[in-house]
N, C-alpha and C positions, 0 to 999 in steps of 0.2 A: 504494500500500500504506500502511495506517495505521501510525503509530508503534507502536501496541500489537502489531500483526501482525509488524512488524519485530523488536520486542523478543522476542516469543515465538519467532520463528524463530532468532534469535541464541542464545537460551537453549536451544532444542532442540538446536542444533548443539553447544553447550557440553556439554549433557547426554550427547550421543552420544560426545563426546570423553572423558568421565570413565572409562568402562570401557576405552576404547582406551588411554588414559594408563596405567591400572592394568595392563593386559596387557603393554604395551610396557616399562614401567619394571620390572615384576616379572621379565620375561624378561631385561632388562638386568642386574638385580640378581643373578639366578641365574647368568648368564654371567660376571659380574665376581666372583661369590662374596661379594658384599656389598651388601645393600640400601641401606646408608648411602652407599656409593660411587655407586650408581645414582641415588639421590636427589640427591647433590651434582652429578653430571653434568647431571641434569635441570634443576637450578636455575641452573647456569651457562648452559645453552642458553636457559632462560627469561629470564634476566637480559639476555643479548645480544639476544634477540628483543624484549623490552619496551623496552630502551634504543633500539633502532632505531626502533620505533614512536614513542617519546617524542621522539626527535630530529626525526622527520618531522611530528609533530602539534603538540606544545606543549613545546619544550625548556625553557622557563623555569618550567613548572609545578612541577617538582621542588623549586624553591627554597622553596616554601611548607611543605615537610616540617619544616623547622626550627622552625616555630611551631605545628605541629599538636599536639593533645593526645597525650601519650605513650601512653595506653592504646590509641590507634588502631593502634599498631604491633604489638599483640598478634596482629593478623590474619596477619602474617608467620609468627609461631610456629604458628598454626593451620594454615596452608598447609604448613609444614614437617612438622607432626605428621601431616597427612593423607597427604602424599606418602611419608613414611617408613613409616607404618603400612600403607598399601595395597601398597607395594613389598615389605614384609616378610611381610604376611599373605596376599596373593593367591596366591602359589605354593603355600602350604600349605592354604589354605581354599577356593581357587577364586575367580576373578575375579567370577563371578556372585554367589556368596555374599557376598563382601566388599562389592560394590557395592550389593546389596540392603540390607545393614545401614547402609551410608553413606546410602542414600536414606531409610531409615526415620529415621535420626538427623536428616537434613536436614528432613524433614517436621515432626518434633516441634519442632526448634529454630526453624524458620521460623514455625511456628504461634505459638510463645511470643513471638518477636521482634515479629511483626505484631500479636498481641493486645495487648501492652503498649507497643508503639511504641518498643522498645528501640533504643538507638544512633541515634536520630533517624529510625527507619523510620516509614513511613506506618502509622497505626493501622488494623487490620482485625480486629475482634473474632472470637474463635473461636466459630463457629456450630456448631450440632448437625450440620449437613451436613459441615462441614470436619472436625470431630472424628470423624465416621463414616468419612470418607475415610481419615484417618490410621489408624483402627482396622482398616479394610479392608486397608490396606497392611501393617500389622503381621500380620494374619492371613495375607496372601500370603507374607510372609517366613517365618512359621512353617511354612506348607505346603511351601515350597521346601526347608526343612531336614529334612523327613521322609523323604528318599530314603535 
């Protein structure tokens, strides 16, 4: 299997996990009566999980965090915002609706990051085909909201 195929499969599984995460954590938030409590529990479990992988894979890698540019740590705030927002919104708006808008935001953001090579990303100019795909996704989100 080529590296590209492996990467695509890994990201497909990650993509499958996003709505599952949303459904599970929103259900936990409802059960606990607090989306913030559910998000906190999720992060504790995630921290334990990632620390285990870190210890098995490259335990010294975390030492480089002290010298990393501070703006890179904003990614943690974005993860917290995503988890808090999906946990709070999904029970009221529906997992499907919430994830559709997340996907639309991801497509728009990814296109801008790739087009301009932001944050060190590989430059991939926004083509007419790619812009059309984003527009098609936006139309799909609109159609799903017409129920």
